[in-house]
N, C-alpha and C positions, 0 to 999 in steps of 0.2 A: 374295658378299663385302661388297657395299654394305649389304645387309640386316643382316649380322652387325655391321658398324660402327655402324649406326643403333641396333640393339638394345643394344649395349655403351654407347653414348652415353646412351640413355634410362635404362638400368639404373643407371649410375653417378650420373646426376643424381638419380634417385629415392633412392639411398642417401645422397647428400650432403644432400638435402632432409630426409630422416629424421634424420640426425645433427645438423643445425643446428637442427631444431625441438625436439629434446629438451634437457633441462636440463644434466645433467652429462656431460662428455666429457673424460676425462683419459688421458694417455699416460705410462706409467711405464717407466723403464729401470733395471733393477737396484734396484727398490723406491724409486727417486727419481723424483718427478713432474717430467717435462720439459715437459709442456704441460697446461694446465688451461683448458677452455673457460669455466668459471665465473670465473676470474681475468681472462682475456683478452677474454671476450665473443664469441669466434668460434672456428671450427675452423681449424687451420693449413692453409696451402697445402702441397702436396706438396713443392715445392722448399724451402720454409721448414722443414718437418719434417725433411727429409733433411739440411739444413744443421745443425740442432740436434743430431740424432743423430750426425752426423759430428764435430761439435765435442766432444761428450761422449766419443766413442771415441778421437779423436786427442789429446784433452786428458788422457788417462790416467785419466779419472773412472771408467771401467768397462773390463772385459775385452771385447774385440771379439767373443767368443763368447757373451756374455750375451744372454738373450732379453728382449724388451720386451713389455709387455702394454698393452692398451687396456681401460679400465674404463668 
């Protein structure tokens, strides 16, 4: 169990490092960009991203069943 937790920790850190080292990272929801690493200069935190998505859904900007895509 502990081994699996360590592996998950290192794997997610490796993915985060790869994402932050690349140039463009954008998240679109219903063809509307809700996050751009090029504009903000960073990758969003998970809680920050969930709050943005929630505000778009509850604000009536999109249908709750719409898919979002990462570019």
